C-alpha positions in Angstrom: 93.5 128.4 139.1 95.5 125.2 139.3 99.1 126.4 138.8 101.0 123.1 139.3 100.3 120.0 137.3 101.9 116.6 137.6 105.2 117.9 136.2 105.4 121.5 137.5 104.0 124.6 135.9 103.6 124.3 132.1 102.1 126.3 129.3 102.6 128.3 126.1 105.4 130.8 126.8 104.4 134.5 126.7 100.7 133.4 126.7 100.0 131.1 129.6 103.4 131.1 131.1 104.2 134.9 131.2 107.4 136.4 132.6 105.3 138.0 135.3 104.2 134.6 136.5 107.8 133.3 136.4 108.9 136.2 138.6 106.0 135.6 141.1 107.0 131.9 141.3 110.5 133.0 142.0 109.3 135.4 144.7 107.1 132.8 146.3 109.7 130.0 146.2 112.4 132.4 147.4 110.3 133.4 150.4 109.8 129.8 151.3 113.5 129.0 151.0 114.7 132.0 152.9 117.2 134.8 152.7 120.8 133.7 152.1 120.0 130.2 150.6 121.3 129.1 147.2 119.2 127.9 144.3 120.6 126.2 141.2 118.7 127.3 138.0 119.0 125.6 134.6 117.1 125.5 131.3 116.8 123.7 128.0 117.3 125.4 124.6 113.9 126.9 124.1 113.9 130.5 122.8 111.7 131.5 125.7 114.2 130.0 128.2 116.4 133.1 128.8 113.3 135.3 129.2 111.8 133.1 131.9 115.2 132.5 133.5 115.7 136.3 133.9 112.2 136.8 135.4 112.5 133.8 137.7 116.0 135.0 138.9 114.6 138.5 139.5 111.9 137.0 141.8 114.4 134.8 143.7 117.0 137.4 144.2 114.4 139.9 145.4 113.8 137.6 148.3 117.5 137.4 149.1 118.1 134.1 147.5 121.5 133.6 145.7 121.1 132.1 142.2 123.7 129.8 140.6 123.1 129.8 136.9 123.9 126.4 135.3 122.7 127.3 131.8 121.6 124.7 129.3 121.8 121.2 131.0 119.4 118.3 131.2 116.9 118.2 134.1 118.6 115.1 135.6 122.0 116.9 135.5 120.4 119.7 137.5 119.0 117.2 139.9 122.4 115.5 140.4 124.2 118.8 141.0 122.0 120.5 143.6 123.3 118.9 146.7 126.9 118.8 145.6 126.9 122.6 144.9 125.4 123.3 148.4 122.1 124.6 147.0 118.8 124.3 148.9 116.8 123.6 145.7 117.0 123.5 141.9 114.6 125.0 139.4 114.4 123.7 135.8 113.0 125.8 133.0 111.8 123.3 130.4 108.7 121.8 128.9 110.4 118.4 128.4 109.0 116.7 125.3 106.4 119.4 124.5 106.7 121.5 121.3 108.9 124.6 121.1 106.3 127.2 122.0 105.7 125.6 125.4 107.9 126.0 128.5 107.7 125.1 132.1 109.1 125.6 135.6 109.9 122.5 137.7 110.9 122.8 141.4 113.4 120.2 142.8 114.5 119.7 146.4 118.1 119.3 147.7 118.0 115.6 146.8 116.9 116.3 143.2 113.3 115.2 143.7 110.2 117.1 142.7 108.8 119.2 145.5 105.9 117.5 147.2 102.4 118.7 146.4 102.0 120.4 149.8 105.1 122.7 149.1 103.9 123.4 145.5 100.6 124.5 147.0 102.4 126.9 149.3 104.2 128.4 146.3 100.8 128.6 144.5 99.3 130.5 147.5 102.2 133.0 147.4 101.8 133.5 143.6 98.0 134.1 143.9 98.4 136.3 147.1 101.6 138.2 146.6 100.7 140.6 149.4 101.2 137.7 151.8 104.9 137.4 150.9 107.7 139.2 152.8 108.4 142.7 151.6 111.8 142.6 149.9 114.5 144.7 151.6 116.8 146.9 149.6 119.9 145.7 151.5 119.0 142.0 151.2 119.1 141.3 147.5 120.6 137.9 146.4 123.6 137.5 144.2 123.8 135.8 140.7 126.8 133.6 139.9 127.3 132.0 136.4 128.6 128.4 136.7 127.7 127.0 133.3 131.0 125.3 132.4 131.6 124.0 135.9 128.0 122.5 136.1 128.5 120.6 132.8 132.0 119.4 133.8 130.8 118.1 137.1 128.0 116.1 135.6 130.1 114.6 132.9 132.8 113.7 135.4 130.1 111.9 137.4 129.0 109.9 134.4 132.6 109.1 133.5 133.2 107.8 137.0 130.3 105.3 136.6 131.1 103.8 133.2 134.7 104.4 132.3 136.2 101.2 130.9 132.9 99.3 131.0 131.5 100.0 127.5 132.8 98.6 124.2 133.5 101.0 121.2 130.0 100.5 119.8 128.7 102.5 116.8 125.9 104.8 118.1 123.5 107.3 116.6 122.2 109.9 119.0 119.2 112.2 118.4 119.5 115.0 120.9 116.4 116.8 119.6 118.0 120.3 119.5 117.6 120.2 123.3 119.5 120.0 126.5 121.1 116.7 125.7 123.5 118.5 123.3 125.6 119.6 126.3 126.0 116.1 127.8 125.2 113.1 125.5 127.7 113.6 122.6 130.5 114.6 125.0 130.2 111.6 127.3 129.7 109.2 124.5 132.9 110.4 122.8 134.7 110.4 126.2 133.8 106.7 126.7 135.2 105.8 123.3 132.0 105.2 121.3 131.7 106.0 117.6 129.0 108.6 117.6 126.8 110.2 114.9 124.8 113.1 116.2 121.4 114.1 114.8 119.6 117.4 115.5 122.6 118.6 117.4 122.2 122.3 117.1 121.0 124.3 120.1 117.9 125.5 118.3 115.1 126.5 120.6 112.7 127.0 117.7 113.1 123.4 116.7 113.4 121.5 120.0 111.4 118.2 119.8 110.0 119.2 116.4 109.8 116.1 114.3 112.8 114.7 116.2 113.8 113.2 119.5 112.1 110.6 121.7 108.6 111.4 120.5 109.6 110.8 116.9 111.7 107.6 116.9 111.3 106.9 113.2 114.0 109.5 112.6 116.6 107.6 114.6 115.3 104.3 113.3 116.1 105.3 109.7 119.5 106.7 110.7 120.5 103.4 112.5 119.8 101.4 109.4 121.5 104.0 107.2 124.7 104.1 109.3 124.5 100.4 110.2 124.8 101.4 113.9 124.7 99.1 116.9 122.1 101.2 118.6 120.1 104.4 118.3 119.6 106.7 121.3 116.8 109.3 121.1 116.3 111.9 123.9 113.6 114.5 124.5 114.1 118.2 125.1 115.3 118.1 128.7 116.9 114.6 128.3 115.0 112.9 131.2 113.7 110.1 128.9 115.2 107.7 126.4 113.8 105.8 123.5 116.3 103.4 121.8 116.4 101.6 118.5 118.1 98.2 118.1 120.5 97.3 115.3 117.6 95.9 113.2 115.7 99.2 113.3 113.1 98.2 115.9 112.0 100.8 118.4 112.8 99.9 122.0 110.6 101.8 124.4 110.8 102.2 128.2 109.2 98.9 128.9 111.9 96.9 127.0 114.7 99.1 128.4 113.4 98.2 131.9 113.5 94.5 131.1 117.0 94.6 129.7 118.3 96.5 132.8 116.4 94.5 135.3 117.8 91.2 134.0 121.3 92.6 134.2 120.8 94.1 137.6 119.4 90.8 139.0 122.4 88.9 137.6 124.7 91.4 139.5 122.7 91.3 142.7 121.6 94.9 142.3 117.9 94.5 141.7 116.6 95.2 145.2 113.8 92.8 146.2 113.8 91.4 142.6 111.2 94.0 141.8 110.6 96.6 139.0 108.3 99.6 139.5 106.3 100.7 136.5 103.0 102.4 135.8 99.6 101.0 134.9 100.4 101.8 131.2 103.4 99.5 131.0 102.7 96.6 128.6 101.5 93.2 129.9 104.3 91.7 127.8 106.8 93.3 130.2 105.1 91.8 133.2 105.1 88.3 131.6 108.7 88.5 130.5 109.8 89.6 134.0 107.8 86.8 135.6 109.8 84.3 133.6 112.9 85.7 135.1 111.3 85.5 138.6 111.2 89.3 138.8 108.0 91.1 140.2 106.4 94.1 138.5 104.6 96.5 140.8 102.5 99.3 139.2 101.7 102.9 140.1 99.4 105.6 138.6 100.7 107.3 135.5 103.6 109.7 136.0 107.2 109.4 136.9 106.5 111.3 140.2 104.5 108.2 141.4 107.2 105.8 140.2 109.9 107.7 142.1 107.7 107.9 145.2 107.0 104.2 145.2 110.7 103.4 144.8 111.6 105.6 147.7 108.9 104.2 150.0 109.8 100.5 149.2 113.5 101.0 148.7 113.5 99.6 145.1 116.3 100.1 142.7 114.7 100.2 139.2 111.5 101.8 137.9 110.2 103.7 135.0 107.6 104.4 132.3 106.8 103.1 128.9 107.6 106.7 127.6 111.3 106.2 128.4 111.6 107.7 131.9 113.9 105.2 133.8 115.0 105.7 137.3 118.2 103.9 138.5 118.1 104.8 142.2 121.6 103.6 142.9 122.8 106.5 140.8 120.0 109.0 140.5 116.8 110.1 142.1 115.1 111.0 138.9 114.7 109.7 135.3 117.9 110.4 133.4 118.0 109.6 129.6 121.7 109.9 129.3 122.4 107.8 132.3 119.9 105.2 131.1 121.6 105.1 127.7 125.0 104.4 129.3 123.5 101.7 131.5 122.0 100.1 128.4 125.3 100.3 126.5 127.1 98.7 129.5 124.6 95.9 129.5 125.1 95.3 125.8 128.9 95.3 126.4 128.7 93.1 129.5 126.7 90.4 127.8 128.4 90.8 124.4 125.2 90.7 122.5 123.1 93.1 120.4 120.2 95.1 121.8 117.7 93.0 119.8 118.7 89.9 121.8 118.5 91.7 125.2 114.8 92.7 124.6 113.7 89.8 122.5 111.9 88.0 125.4 109.4 91.0 125.8 106.4 90.0 123.6 104.4 93.1 123.2 100.7 92.6 123.6 98.4 94.8 121.4 97.4 97.8 123.5 94.5 100.1 122.7 93.7 103.4 124.3 90.2 105.0 123.9 89.7 108.6 125.0 86.1 109.4 125.7 85.2 113.1 125.9 83.4 114.1 129.1 81.3 117.3 129.5 83.2 118.0 132.7 85.8 116.6 135.0 84.4 113.4 136.6 85.5 112.7 140.1 83.5 109.5 140.7 83.1 108.0 137.2 82.0 104.6 138.6 78.9 106.3 140.1 78.2 108.7 137.2 78.5 106.0 134.5 76.5 103.0 135.8 77.0 99.6 134.1 80.5 100.3 133.0 82.2 98.3 135.8 79.9 95.3 135.1 81.0 95.4 131.4 84.7 95.7 132.6 84.2 92.6 134.8 82.8 90.6 131.8 85.7 91.7 129.6 88.3 90.9 132.2 86.8 87.4 132.7 87.0 86.7 129.0 90.6 88.1 128.7 91.7 86.2 131.8 95.4 86.4 132.6 96.2 87.3 129.0 94.6 90.7 129.1 94.3 93.8 131.2 91.9 96.8 131.5 92.7 100.2 133.0 90.1 103.0 133.2 91.1 106.3 134.6 90.0 110.0 134.3 92.6 112.2 132.7 94.5 114.4 135.2 94.6 117.4 132.8 91.6 117.1 130.4 87.9 116.2 130.7 88.5 112.7 129.3 87.9 109.2 130.5 90.8 107.0 129.3 90.0 103.4 128.6 93.0 101.2 128.0 92.8 97.5 127.1 95.5 95.0 126.1 95.5 91.4 125.2 96.8 88.9 122.7 93.9 89.4 120.2 93.8 93.0 118.9 90.3 92.5 117.4 88.9 91.2 120.7 90.2 94.2 122.7 88.9 96.7 120.1 85.5 95.1 120.4 85.4 95.5 124.1 86.8 99.0 124.0 84.1 100.1 121.6 81.4 98.6 123.8 82.8 100.4 126.9 83.0 103.7 125.0 79.4 103.2 123.9 78.3 102.6 127.6 80.0 105.8 128.6 78.5 107.9 125.8 75.0 106.5 126.4 75.3 107.4 130.1 76.3 110.9 129.3 73.5 111.3 126.8 71.0 110.1 129.4 72.4 112.6 131.9 71.8 115.4 129.4 68.2 114.4 128.7 
């Protein structure tokens, strides 16, 4: 049983993610943190949130841990508040951009960062071997303190301190996806003097992310055109990512947001080492546009965890993913959709130009992703699928500097992901089909 994935524990609530499991996670994490420590617990709006929150809290308090209940706030708000509220850790109950029936449990350290794999493995061991945990003592039960209003107020005050007086009264449409952003995005946008139209602003845990939010940007695109707004801001369920829409109705993803912020930060001398960190999935068009500004792009494996780790190791100030996770390390240790939105609005205000002009230099290259089903997880795909790398080398030679190929096994499913990008969509489709055929032929031969 692999309990933790790349983004904590996640599954269908009351099916894969049962309250019993949440309680055991609380017990195991509480035993590690120790009697008398404080943990900040928050959630998004999912209908299963209170159920899992209660179970998790029971597990923590049974080990003598004091629980501060922050209620419904974004994951990055929780990350920001942990240290300031003298907590040893934070636990977020959310499945981020997943559908309403899913939920998840994410463990954050005092600095707001995801727990390292080694610590997650220790929690997993405690969950699978509960007899190894300390026996709870009747006189050492932890307390529960509700701090919902204080938590939200502290986070909003922090955002206000960063951007007060820096953003023009632009006309904004914000899609908060019936999720955690409802508690922070509309209030801070109003406080900073913007004209705001809010979409999907009800705290409805049965509709979170459903045909709305960052994974469905066409909703906000239509609204921007309808209301003639300067910008559209679309968040996911726990508000750790942002997808924007410019005033012309064009979707602006994480790559283009990274470009706009990088250029502004370089101008202000805030882009450390003139480098942006992104994953292997970020478009080649971003790399080319940054190069023209004499900014380097360094890539990591897929996942905001790896972006954050690379940024910490190399002391970089900006990184993110195409999906809209953006990390501004001068202000936060994790991706923060609301913070990213305010930084983007500040850049538009500072330069006095529309969003379409800020991102215009990013020429998006056609990108094609082929998922090839494997009969089982493949650890060494280069050895098990001979001739594939030879074909990859031929394709890369033909594409040259105007194309890119990434082949990687999925971390969650028995799939081999083949990604190609280049100027000619027909050319990359041809190569992708040939590579998929090589993989399938190799698998058929192995069966025979």
